[in-house]
C-alpha positions as CSV (number, residue, x, y, z in Angstrom):
1,X,100.0,136.7,68.6
2,X,101.1,140.0,68.3
3,X,98.6,141.6,66.1
4,X,97.8,145.1,67.4
5,X,94.1,144.6,67.4
6,X,90.9,145.3,65.0
7,X,90.9,148.1,62.3
8,X,90.6,151.0,64.5
9,X,88.4,154.6,63.5
10,X,89.2,158.0,64.2
11,X,89.1,161.7,62.2
12,X,91.8,164.0,60.7
13,X,93.8,165.5,63.6
14,X,93.6,162.6,65.9
15,X,96.3,160.4,66.5
16,X,95.5,157.1,67.0
17,X,98.1,155.0,69.5
18,X,98.9,151.2,67.8
19,X,100.8,149.0,69.5
20,X,101.8,145.1,69.4
21,X,99.7,142.9,71.7
22,X,100.7,140.4,74.5
23,X,104.5,142.8,74.0
24,X,107.4,141.0,74.9
25,X,110.0,143.3,77.4
26,X,112.6,143.0,75.2
27,X,111.8,141.8,71.7
28,X,112.0,144.2,68.5
29,X,108.4,146.0,67.0
30,X,109.0,147.9,63.9
31,X,106.4,150.2,62.3
32,X,105.5,151.6,58.8
33,X,103.1,152.5,56.4
34,X,102.1,150.4,53.8
35,X,99.8,152.3,52.2
36,X,98.0,156.1,52.2
37,X,96.2,158.6,50.8
38,X,98.0,160.3,47.8
39,X,98.0,163.4,49.4
40,X,99.6,162.1,53.0
41,X,102.4,162.9,54.3
42,X,102.0,160.8,57.4
43,X,104.9,159.2,59.0
44,X,105.6,156.9,62.0
45,X,108.6,156.7,64.1
46,X,110.5,154.3,65.1
47,X,109.0,152.8,68.9
48,X,107.3,150.4,69.4
49,X,104.1,151.6,70.0
50,X,103.1,154.0,66.9
51,X,101.3,157.5,67.0
52,X,99.7,157.4,63.8
53,X,98.1,161.3,63.3
54,X,95.8,160.9,59.9
55,X,96.5,164.6,58.2
56,X,93.8,163.6,55.7
57,X,91.1,161.8,55.1
58,X,91.3,158.6,53.7
59,X,92.0,154.8,54.5
60,X,96.2,154.3,56.5
61,X,97.9,150.6,56.2
62,X,100.7,150.1,58.5
63,X,102.3,146.6,58.8
64,X,103.5,145.5,62.8
65,X,107.0,143.6,61.9
66,X,107.1,142.1,65.0
67,X,109.0,138.6,66.4
68,X,106.4,136.3,64.9
69,X,105.8,137.6,62.1
70,X,104.7,140.5,59.9
71,X,100.5,142.2,60.6
72,X,98.7,144.4,59.2
73,X,96.0,147.5,60.5
74,X,93.9,149.6,59.6
75,X,92.9,152.9,60.1
76,X,90.1,154.8,58.8
77,X,90.1,158.7,59.3
78,X,87.5,160.5,58.7
79,X,87.5,164.9,58.4
80,X,87.8,166.8,61.4
81,X,84.6,167.1,62.6
82,X,85.8,170.0,65.1
83,X,84.7,173.4,65.3
84,X,86.9,176.5,66.7
85,X,84.9,177.6,69.8
86,X,86.0,179.7,72.8
87,X,85.6,179.3,76.3
88,X,85.4,182.4,78.4
89,X,85.0,182.9,81.8
90,X,84.5,186.8,83.6
91,X,87.3,187.9,84.7
92,X,86.1,189.2,88.0
93,X,85.5,185.5,89.1
94,X,88.8,184.5,88.4
95,X,90.3,188.1,90.5
96,X,93.3,188.2,91.7
97,X,94.6,186.4,89.4
98,X,96.2,187.5,86.2
99,X,95.7,185.6,82.9
100,X,99.5,183.8,83.1
101,X,97.9,182.1,86.8
102,X,94.6,180.5,85.3
103,X,94.8,177.0,84.5
104,X,92.0,175.6,81.7
105,X,91.0,172.7,82.8
106,X,88.6,171.4,79.4
107,X,88.2,169.1,76.7
108,X,91.3,168.3,74.6
109,X,93.7,169.6,77.1
110,X,95.4,166.7,78.7
111,X,94.3,167.8,81.8
112,X,97.8,169.1,82.1
113,X,97.8,171.9,84.6
114,X,99.5,174.5,83.1
115,X,99.3,173.5,79.6
116,X,97.0,176.0,78.5
117,X,96.5,179.5,80.2
118,X,93.4,182.2,78.9
119,X,94.1,185.6,77.4
120,X,92.6,188.4,78.3
121,X,89.3,189.8,75.9
122,X,87.6,192.8,77.6
123,X,85.7,191.5,80.7
124,X,86.7,187.5,80.5
125,X,89.1,185.3,80.4
126,X,89.2,183.1,77.3
127,X,90.9,180.5,75.2
128,X,90.6,179.1,71.7
129,X,89.7,176.1,71.1
130,X,88.4,173.2,68.4
131,X,85.9,170.7,69.5
132,X,82.9,168.1,67.7
133,X,79.4,169.9,68.4
134,X,78.0,168.8,71.6
135,X,78.0,170.7,75.4
136,X,81.4,170.6,76.5
137,X,82.2,171.6,80.4
138,X,85.6,173.6,81.1
139,X,87.0,174.6,84.2
140,X,89.8,177.8,85.0
141,X,91.8,177.2,87.7
142,X,93.1,180.3,89.5
143,X,96.5,179.9,90.7
144,X,96.1,176.7,89.5
145,X,93.9,175.3,91.9
146,X,91.4,172.7,91.1
147,X,89.7,173.4,94.0
148,X,89.0,176.7,93.7
149,X,87.9,176.3,89.6
150,X,84.9,178.3,87.8
151,X,83.1,176.6,85.5
152,X,81.7,177.1,82.5
153,X,80.1,175.2,79.4
154,X,80.4,175.8,75.8
155,X,78.1,174.8,72.7
156,X,79.3,173.8,69.7
157,X,76.6,173.6,66.6
158,X,76.3,170.7,64.5
159,X,74.8,167.9,64.3
160,X,74.3,164.7,66.4
161,X,76.5,161.0,65.7
162,X,74.7,158.6,64.1
163,X,74.9,154.8,65.1
164,X,75.2,151.2,63.7
165,X,73.9,147.4,64.2
166,X,75.3,144.4,62.9
167,X,73.8,140.9,62.7
168,X,74.0,137.7,60.7
169,X,71.2,135.7,59.1
170,X,71.5,133.4,56.3
171,X,70.3,134.9,52.8
172,X,66.2,134.1,52.4
173,X,67.4,132.9,48.8
174,X,70.7,130.8,48.9
175,X,71.0,129.2,52.5
176,X,74.6,128.8,51.6
177,X,74.9,132.2,51.9
178,X,75.9,134.6,55.4
179,X,74.2,138.1,55.4
180,X,75.9,140.3,57.4
181,X,73.4,143.6,57.8
182,X,74.6,147.1,59.5
183,X,71.2,148.7,60.0
184,X,72.5,152.6,60.5
185,X,70.6,155.1,62.1
186,X,71.2,159.2,62.0
187,X,71.7,161.4,64.9
188,X,68.3,162.6,66.6
189,X,68.9,166.1,65.3
190,X,70.6,164.8,61.4
191,X,67.3,163.3,59.9
192,X,68.1,164.5,56.5
193,X,71.3,163.2,56.4
194,X,73.2,161.2,53.6
195,X,73.7,158.2,55.6
196,X,76.2,155.6,54.4
197,X,78.2,152.2,55.7
198,X,81.4,151.3,55.6
199,X,83.0,147.3,56.3
200,X,86.0,147.1,57.5
201,X,88.0,143.9,57.8
202,X,90.6,142.7,61.0
203,X,93.7,141.9,60.0
204,X,94.0,139.2,61.9
205,X,91.3,137.0,59.9
206,X,91.4,135.5,56.4
207,X,88.7,137.4,55.3
208,X,89.1,139.6,52.7
209,X,87.6,142.3,50.4
210,X,87.7,139.6,47.6
211,X,86.0,136.7,49.6
212,X,82.8,139.0,50.2
213,X,80.1,141.3,48.3
214,X,79.6,144.3,49.9
215,X,76.0,146.3,48.2
216,X,75.5,148.9,50.2
217,X,74.2,148.1,53.9
218,X,74.7,144.2,53.4
219,X,77.7,141.7,53.1
220,X,77.7,138.6,51.8
221,X,80.1,135.7,52.5
222,X,79.8,132.2,50.8
223,X,79.3,129.3,53.5
224,X,82.3,127.6,51.9
225,X,84.3,130.3,51.9
226,X,84.1,130.4,55.5
227,X,84.3,126.4,55.8
228,X,88.0,127.0,54.2
229,X,89.5,129.2,56.8
230,X,91.1,127.4,59.7
231,X,87.8,126.5,61.9
232,X,90.3,127.7,65.0
233,X,90.1,131.5,64.1
234,X,87.2,133.1,64.4
235,X,86.2,135.6,61.2
236,X,85.3,139.9,62.1
237,X,83.1,141.9,60.4
238,X,83.6,145.4,61.7
239,X,81.2,148.4,60.2
240,X,81.4,151.8,60.3
241,X,78.2,153.9,59.9
242,X,79.2,158.1,58.1
243,X,76.6,160.4,58.1
244,X,76.8,163.6,55.4
245,X,74.6,166.6,56.6
246,X,74.8,170.3,54.6
247,X,74.1,173.5,56.9
248,X,74.8,177.2,55.1
249,X,76.0,175.2,52.1
250,X,78.5,173.0,54.3
251,X,78.8,170.1,54.9
252,X,79.5,167.7,57.6
253,X,80.7,164.6,58.1
254,X,80.6,162.2,61.6
255,X,80.5,158.6,61.7
256,X,79.6,156.0,64.5
257,X,80.9,153.9,67.1
258,X,82.3,151.2,65.2
259,X,81.2,148.2,65.0
260,X,81.6,144.5,65.8
261,X,80.0,140.5,64.6
262,X,81.8,137.6,64.8
263,X,81.3,134.1,63.6
264,X,83.2,131.4,64.4
265,X,82.8,127.4,63.8
266,X,80.3,125.5,66.2
267,X,76.8,126.3,67.2
268,X,73.8,125.6,65.9
269,X,72.9,129.3,64.3
270,X,70.0,129.5,66.9
271,X,72.0,130.9,69.2
272,X,71.8,134.2,67.9
273,X,69.2,134.1,65.3
274,X,71.0,133.7,62.3
275,X,69.9,130.0,61.4
276,X,73.6,129.2,60.3
277,X,73.9,125.3,61.1
278,X,78.1,125.0,62.1
279,X,78.6,128.5,62.6
280,X,77.8,130.5,65.8
281,X,77.7,134.0,65.6
282,X,78.4,136.7,68.7
283,X,78.6,140.8,69.3
284,X,81.7,141.1,71.8
285,X,81.1,144.2,72.0
286,X,77.8,143.8,73.9
287,X,77.1,144.3,77.8
288,X,76.7,141.3,79.6
289,X,73.0,140.8,80.1
290,X,73.0,141.0,83.5
291,X,74.8,144.7,83.6
292,X,71.7,146.1,81.9
293,X,70.2,146.3,84.9
294,X,72.5,145.7,87.7
295,X,72.1,147.4,90.8
296,X,75.7,148.7,92.3
297,X,76.4,149.9,95.2
298,X,80.0,151.8,95.9
299,X,81.7,151.2,98.9
300,X,84.7,153.7,100.0
301,X,86.5,150.8,102.1
302,X,88.1,152.2,105.2
303,X,84.9,154.0,105.9
304,X,81.8,151.5,105.6
305,X,82.3,150.0,108.6
306,X,81.6,152.5,110.7
307,X,83.1,154.4,113.0
308,X,84.1,151.5,115.9
309,X,85.5,148.4,114.2
310,X,89.0,148.5,112.1
311,X,88.0,148.1,108.5
312,X,88.9,144.7,107.2
313,X,87.6,142.3,104.4
314,X,86.1,140.3,107.7
315,X,84.4,143.5,108.8
316,X,83.1,144.1,105.5
317,X,81.3,140.4,105.1
318,X,79.5,140.7,108.0
319,X,77.7,143.8,106.7
320,X,76.1,141.3,102.9
321,X,73.0,141.1,105.1
322,X,72.9,144.8,104.7
323,X,73.3,144.5,100.8
324,X,70.9,142.2,100.3
325,X,68.6,143.8,102.0
326,X,68.9,146.8,99.6
327,X,68.4,144.7,96.5
328,X,71.9,145.5,95.8
329,X,73.5,142.9,92.3
330,X,77.0,144.6,92.5
331,X,79.3,145.7,94.7
332,X,81.8,148.2,93.8
333,X,84.4,148.1,96.4
334,X,87.5,151.1,96.3
335,X,91.1,149.8,96.1
336,X,91.8,148.0,98.5
337,X,95.6,146.9,97.0
338,X,98.3,148.1,99.3
339,X,98.4,151.9,99.6
340,X,100.2,154.8,101.6
341,X,97.1,156.5,101.4
342,X,93.0,155.5,103.0
343,X,91.6,156.2,99.3
344,X,94.0,153.4,97.6
345,X,94.4,155.0,94.7
346,X,98.3,155.2,95.4
347,X,99.1,151.6,94.4
348,X,102.3,150.5,95.5
349,X,102.0,147.3,95.1
350,X,99.3,145.9,92.5
351,X,100.7,142.4,93.9
352,X,99.2,142.9,97.2
353,X,96.4,143.4,99.5
354,X,96.1,146.3,102.1
355,X,97.8,144.8,104.5
356,X,95.7,146.9,107.2
357,X,92.5,145.3,105.2
358,X,93.3,141.7,105.2
359,X,95.0,138.8,103.6
360,X,94.2,138.1,99.6
361,X,92.4,135.0,101.7
362,X,90.4,137.4,103.4
363,X,89.3,139.4,100.1
364,X,88.7,135.7,98.7
365,X,86.1,134.7,100.9
366,X,84.8,137.9,101.0
367,X,84.4,138.0,97.7
368,X,82.8,134.3,97.9
369,X,80.3,135.4,100.7
370,X,78.9,138.2,98.4
371,X,79.1,135.7,95.5
372,X,76.8,133.5,98.4
373,X,74.4,136.6,98.4
374,X,74.2,136.7,94.5
375,X,76.3,139.9,94.6
376,X,79.3,140.5,92.0
377,X,82.6,142.2,93.2
378,X,83.6,144.9,90.8
379,X,87.6,145.3,91.4
380,X,88.7,149.6,91.3
381,X,91.6,148.4,88.7
382,X,93.8,151.9,89.2
383,X,96.7,151.8,86.1
384,X,96.9,155.2,84.6
385,X,99.6,156.0,86.9
386,X,101.1,154.6,90.6
387,X,102.1,156.1,93.4
388,X,105.1,158.0,94.0
389,X,106.2,155.5,96.4
390,X,105.7,152.2,94.1
391,X,109.4,151.4,93.8
392,X,108.9,151.4,89.8
393,X,109.1,154.8,90.2
394,X,111.8,155.1,92.4
395,X,113.8,153.1,90.2
396,X,112.8,154.5,87.2
397,X,113.5,157.8,88.7
398,X,117.6,156.9,90.5
399,X,118.0,155.6,87.1
400,X,118.1,152.1,87.4
401,X,119.0,149.6,84.2
402,X,115.1,148.5,82.9
403,X,112.9,150.8,84.6
404,X,114.2,154.3,81.8
405,X,110.5,154.1,80.2
406,X,108.2,153.2,82.4
407,X,106.7,156.7,83.4
408,X,105.6,159.8,80.8
409,X,107.7,162.8,80.4
410,X,107.2,165.8,80.0
411,X,108.3,166.4,76.8
412,X,110.0,169.8,75.0
413,X,107.7,172.7,74.2
414,X,108.0,174.9,72.3
415,X,106.9,177.8,74.6
416,X,108.3,176.9,77.9
417,X,105.5,178.6,79.9
418,X,102.8,176.0,78.4
419,X,104.4,174.3,81.4
420,X,105.4,175.4,85.2
421,X,105.1,172.0,87.0
422,X,108.4,170.7,87.1
423,X,110.0,171.2,83.3
424,X,110.9,169.2,80.2
425,X,112.1,165.7,81.5
426,X,109.6,165.7,84.5
427,X,107.4,163.3,85.4
428,X,104.5,163.6,84.0
429,X,101.1,163.5,86.2
430,X,97.3,165.2,85.3
431,X,96.3,168.0,87.1
432,X,97.6,168.8,90.1
433,X,98.5,165.0,91.2
434,X,102.1,165.9,91.9
435,X,101.7,161.7,93.9
436,X,100.5,160.0,91.3
437,X,102.8,159.6,88.1
438,X,102.0,158.7,84.7
439,X,103.1,155.3,83.2
440,X,104.3,154.8,79.9
441,X,102.3,153.0,77.4
442,X,104.8,153.1,75.0
443,X,106.8,150.5,77.1
444,X,105.8,147.2,76.2
445,X,107.7,146.8,79.9
446,X,104.3,148.4,81.0
447,X,101.9,147.5,79.3
448,X,103.1,143.6,79.6
449,X,103.2,144.4,83.8
450,X,99.7,146.3,83.6
451,X,98.1,143.0,81.7
452,X,99.8,141.0,83.9
453,X,97.9,143.0,86.9
454,X,94.3,142.7,84.9
455,X,95.6,139.0,84.7
456,X,95.5,138.8,88.0
457,X,92.6,140.1,89.9
458,X,90.2,139.1,86.9
459,X,90.3,135.7,88.0
460,X,89.1,136.6,91.6
461,X,86.3,139.5,90.8
462,X,83.7,139.6,88.7
463,X,84.3,143.0,86.9
464,X,86.7,145.9,86.5
465,X,85.8,150.0,87.5
466,X,88.5,151.2,86.0
467,X,90.2,154.8,87.4
468,X,91.0,157.5,85.1
469,X,90.1,155.1,81.9
470,X,90.0,158.7,80.0
471,X,94.7,158.4,80.7
472,X,95.1,155.0,79.1
473,X,95.3,154.4,75.5
474,X,91.9,152.7,73.8
475,X,94.0,150.0,71.8
476,X,95.5,148.7,76.2
477,X,91.7,148.8,76.2
478,X,90.8,146.9,73.4
479,X,93.1,144.2,74.0
480,X,92.2,144.4,78.2
481,X,88.7,143.4,77.1
482,X,89.7,140.1,74.5
483,X,91.3,139.1,77.6
484,X,88.6,139.1,80.0
485,X,85.8,138.3,78.1
486,X,88.0,135.5,76.7
487,X,87.8,133.6,80.4
488,X,84.4,135.2,80.9
489,X,82.0,136.5,79.2
490,X,80.0,137.9,82.1
491,X,82.8,140.6,83.2
492,X,82.1,143.7,83.6
493,X,84.2,146.8,82.5
494,X,83.1,150.3,83.4
495,X,84.9,153.1,82.9
496,X,85.7,156.2,84.2
497,X,85.6,159.2,81.5
498,X,84.8,162.5,82.6
499,X,83.1,163.6,80.0
500,X,81.1,160.5,79.1
501,X,82.4,159.3,75.4
502,X,81.3,156.6,73.1
503,X,84.7,156.1,71.6
504,X,85.1,153.8,74.8
505,X,82.7,151.8,74.3
506,X,84.1,150.3,71.1
507,X,84.9,147.4,71.6
508,X,86.3,148.7,75.1
509,X,83.7,148.8,78.1
510,X,79.8,147.5,78.9
511,X,78.9,150.3,81.0
512,X,80.2,154.3,81.5
513,X,79.4,156.5,84.1
514,X,76.6,159.1,83.3
515,X,78.3,162.0,83.8
516,X,75.8,164.1,81.9
517,X,71.9,162.8,84.4
518,X,74.4,163.6,87.0
519,X,75.3,166.9,86.2
520,X,71.3,167.9,85.5
521,X,70.5,165.9,88.7
522,X,72.5,167.9,90.3
523,X,71.3,171.6,88.1
524,X,67.5,170.1,88.8
525,X,67.9,169.3,92.5
526,X,69.6,173.7,93.0
527,X,66.5,174.5,90.8
528,X,69.6,176.1,88.1
529,X,66.8,173.7,85.9
530,X,63.5,172.8,85.0
531,X,63.3,168.8,86.3
532,X,62.1,168.1,82.5
533,X,66.1,168.7,81.7
534,X,66.2,165.0,83.4
535,X,64.8,163.6,80.3
536,X,67.3,166.0,78.0
537,X,69.6,163.8,79.8
538,X,68.7,161.1,78.9
539,X,68.3,161.4,75.5
540,X,71.8,163.2,75.3
541,X,72.9,159.4,74.5
542,X,71.5,158.8,72.0
543,X,72.1,161.7,70.4
544,X,76.6,161.7,71.1
545,X,76.2,158.1,69.6
546,X,76.2,155.8,72.0
547,X,74.6,152.4,71.6
548,X,71.6,151.2,73.0
549,X,73.3,148.3,74.3
550,X,76.0,150.7,76.2
551,X,75.1,150.4,79.9
552,X,74.8,154.3,82.2
553,X,75.4,153.9,85.1
554,X,73.3,156.8,87.1
555,X,74.3,158.0,90.1
556,X,73.6,161.8,91.8
557,X,77.6,160.8,94.1
558,X,80.3,158.9,94.5
559,X,83.4,159.1,96.1
560,X,85.2,161.7,93.8
561,X,81.7,164.5,93.9
562,X,80.4,166.4,96.6
563,X,77.6,164.4,98.7
564,X,73.7,165.6,97.2
565,X,72.5,166.7,100.0
566,X,75.6,168.9,101.1
567,X,75.5,170.6,97.9
568,X,72.2,170.8,96.6
569,X,69.9,169.9,100.4
570,X,67.3,167.0,101.2
571,X,64.7,168.5,99.8
572,X,65.8,167.3,96.3
573,X,67.4,164.0,97.0
574,X,64.6,161.8,97.3
575,X,63.3,162.5,93.9
576,X,67.0,162.3,92.4
577,X,67.3,159.2,93.6
578,X,64.0,158.3,92.5
579,X,65.1,158.9,88.7
580,X,68.2,156.6,89.0
581,X,66.0,154.2,89.9
582,X,63.0,154.6,87.0
583,X,64.5,155.5,84.1
584,X,67.1,152.9,82.0
585,X,70.3,152.1,83.0
586,X,72.4,150.3,86.0
587,X,71.2,152.2,89.2
588,X,74.1,152.8,92.6
589,X,74.3,153.8,95.8
590,X,77.2,155.3,96.7
591,X,77.2,154.4,100.7
592,X,75.7,156.1,103.1
593,X,73.4,158.2,100.4
594,X,71.0,156.2,102.1
595,X,71.4,156.3,105.7
596,X,72.3,160.3,105.5
597,X,75.8,160.2,104.8
598,X,76.9,164.5,104.3
599,X,80.9,164.0,103.9
600,X,81.7,163.2,101.1
601,X,84.1,160.2,102.3
602,X,82.6,160.1,105.5
603,X,82.3,157.3,108.6
604,X,78.9,155.3,107.3
605,X,75.6,155.9,109.9
606,X,75.1,152.7,111.3
607,X,73.8,154.0,114.8
608,X,72.3,156.7,113.6
609,X,70.9,156.3,110.6
610,X,68.1,158.3,108.9
611,X,66.3,155.1,108.8
612,X,63.5,156.8,106.4
613,X,65.8,157.1,103.6
614,X,67.4,153.7,103.6
615,X,63.5,152.4,103.6
616,X,63.2,154.9,100.4
617,X,66.1,153.1,98.8
618,X,64.8,149.4,99.7
619,X,61.5,150.1,98.2
620,X,63.1,151.9,95.1
621,X,65.3,148.6,95.0
622,X,62.1,146.2,95.2
623,X,59.8,147.9,92.7
624,X,62.4,148.2,90.1
625,X,62.5,144.0,90.6
626,X,59.5,144.4,90.5
627,X,58.4,145.4,86.9
628,X,60.1,145.1,84.0
629,X,59.3,148.1,82.6
630,X,60.8,149.4,84.8
631,X,64.6,148.3,83.5
632,X,63.1,147.3,79.6
633,X,60.7,150.0,78.9
634,X,61.0,153.0,76.6
635,X,60.9,156.3,77.5
636,X,58.4,159.1,77.2
637,X,57.1,162.9,78.8
638,X,54.1,162.7,80.3
639,X,53.0,166.4,80.4
640,X,52.7,166.8,83.7
641,X,51.8,170.6,86.3
642,X,51.5,172.0,89.3
643,X,47.6,172.4,90.5
644,X,47.0,175.5,91.2
645,X,45.4,174.1,95.0
646,X,47.0,173.3,97.2
647,X,51.1,173.6,95.5
648,X,52.6,175.7,98.9
649,X,54.2,177.3,96.4
650,X,56.1,174.7,94.6
651,X,56.2,176.0,90.5
652,X,55.6,173.3,87.7
653,X,59.2,172.9,86.5
654,X,60.0,171.7,90.1
655,X,57.9,168.4,89.2
656,X,58.3,165.8,86.1
657,X,56.4,162.8,84.6
658,X,56.8,160.2,82.5
659,X,56.0,156.9,81.3
660,X,58.0,153.3,81.1
661,X,56.4,151.7,78.8
662,X,58.0,148.0,76.8
663,X,54.4,147.4,74.8
664,X,53.1,144.8,77.5
665,X,53.4,147.4,80.8
666,X,52.4,151.0,81.4
667,X,54.1,152.8,84.4
668,X,54.0,156.4,85.0
669,X,56.7,157.9,86.9
670,X,56.5,161.6,88.8
671,X,59.1,163.4,90.5
672,X,58.8,166.4,92.8
673,X,62.2,168.3,93.9
674,X,60.6,170.8,95.8
675,X,60.5,168.0,98.9
676,X,57.0,169.3,100.1
677,X,53.5,167.5,98.8
678,X,52.7,169.0,95.8
679,X,49.6,168.2,93.7
680,X,50.0,167.5,90.3
681,X,47.6,167.9,87.3
682,X,49.0,164.6,84.6
683,X,48.3,164.5,80.8
684,X,47.3,161.2,81.2
685,X,44.8,158.7,83.4
686,X,46.7,156.5,86.1
687,X,45.0,154.4,88.8
688,X,45.3,156.3,92.5
689,X,47.6,153.5,94.1
690,X,51.4,154.3,94.3
691,X,53.3,151.3,93.9
692,X,56.2,153.0,95.6
693,X,54.1,153.0,99.0
694,X,51.0,151.1,98.3
695,X,49.0,154.2,99.0
696,X,46.4,156.3,97.7
697,X,47.0,159.3,95.9
698,X,45.0,160.6,93.8
699,X,43.9,164.0,94.7
700,X,40.0,164.6,93.0
701,X,40.9,162.2,90.0
702,X,40.2,162.8,86.2
703,X,39.6,166.7,85.7
704,X,36.9,167.9,83.9
705,X,37.3,164.8,81.8
706,X,39.8,165.0,80.0
707,X,41.7,162.3,81.1
708,X,44.0,164.7,83.2
709,X,44.5,163.2,86.8
710,X,44.9,164.7,89.7
711,X,48.0,163.1,92.8
712,X,49.8,164.1,95.4
713,X,53.5,163.6,95.7
714,X,56.2,164.4,98.3
715,X,58.9,163.8,96.2
716,X,58.4,160.6,93.8
717,X,55.4,158.2,92.7
718,X,54.9,155.0,90.5
719,X,51.4,154.9,89.2
720,X,49.8,152.0,86.5
721,X,48.2,153.9,83.4
722,X,44.3,153.6,83.7
723,X,42.8,150.8,82.0
724,X,46.0,148.5,81.9
725,X,45.7,145.3,82.8
726,X,48.6,143.3,82.4
727,X,49.1,143.2,85.6
């Protein structure tokens, strides 16, 4: 079916890309607007992929004329939640560059070097932007050199985003009725907000508004109505929470990520507790259960095996026992496809493994070896761009028929100075990535090609880490999710979206880079923020509207970032690593983090590894596996300060303590970023044995009988709350 998929939600001023699914390369597709708000003058182009830019709030209905018939698509546009803001850095930090030699790398500038240039405002270079509420990082790059960026943040006032979750049950008074309930909650800082729920219907389904009754936060459907529909087709219900707040007489509207519930024939109704016999109810946007608690290990494939052996799939397979010893559940391999680069992100053939690594059979043998060890394998999917050495780009560049539309081109602009890296008509690329031109997802041929790539490798591995996910349209990722999950509901989709964005969780990705915690751990380690910023970072996901089901990948370094110990120093490394294992989410170890590798993509240290650091990571993994509360428990700040005696000059802001509590078990975690044994006074009673090391750490017990305990912590300690007899 070419139907473009589920309803879409956006805000005025943010375009939505709409495209036929399973596109045929040479077929004809036409879009038209069926209905729009009365004040709207919106239109869509004539191509197979439409870009709808809502100009007023309201509901838009579009029709796609495709080879298999006509399909309707709904787009709900809410008021623009962006507000004026200014990104600025001191001009002195960018000298000797002038404003027209400075690229702005920041939110909503499409990551195109030269697209935005700042102006001189007094002693600063500045650029005016419109951004939604929140903290937005940016960089100013003198002479378009990304390596020399001067970074900053801009704060935009306003409330966070609401959330909504759909569940289904049989009506208490009428067992012949399915009730879908939307549990909506406002952002943490918008408790006085007016909250409402809107249900949206899917153009692929027979269910229409007239078939059900909507009453506030619930939707009721007679079971007989469901039975009348084609039993082979699911019924999808979508909902979005709408939060309205008023500040200084002005109202602000923010909406949640769209949530989805699917009802299908079959099942007993017991699987999800709906009690609806003859129907199965599922939540297609939820992450697989295993992903919530997995320990992930990222391998840079051409550096991991060490100095002497050639990096091959066979050599990687020989090191699986080492991964087992670390308690690894999921192995993420950097790209293994044919490429002319050592990192592999410049793909030249999507259907062949890199010749220096081995054959496809060798790769599949590595996957099988990992599976035998209980380790899932995640494949690095690179489909925002290809190498310029890929034959498709060479054909595109030389005008070979059939490849004209495969790559995005630099558009004409009113001000030619906005783009200085190739000019109109040149192949488009992000940043200074001149060797990797962007694919054109307005082309059905490209979409079909990349869907073939997805199908090819989804059959071999257990998940995709999607490179430059922010550069590929949302609609395409939604189609990818439905495809891979239809064959394997436990398949993992991890996005590289920097900074993280909850929109990519909307029936797209299961897991997300936790860019907020990553940045906070760097700042805390460098002494630029207090250690309590770690907990602020964890709470940030809720403020941004991420559902509880979204898996946050907790990491301190990866192949694109400087090593933590190189940038921050060794003192805080262990505390930072411990944070990733003792907070909720999926902890990740970047190869060599645990052995002392200092270069970003340096050779793995096998013969001269920091064995104490390796064992520290093993203990973290074992501890997390042994105590379920560290995987599922709530997080609660515990007051902590450096005790006056024997603190060695360590300040209290280098220490943070928090409790993990699941109702049956309660542990207290203490992190010391100072890198020296420190006596910490806790606002909680704890037992004196560190569960991480098995050693006694109490330093005098309770102080003054007020329930405050003293413990000595070098880097991290995990303690059982006093009186907790659950274990």
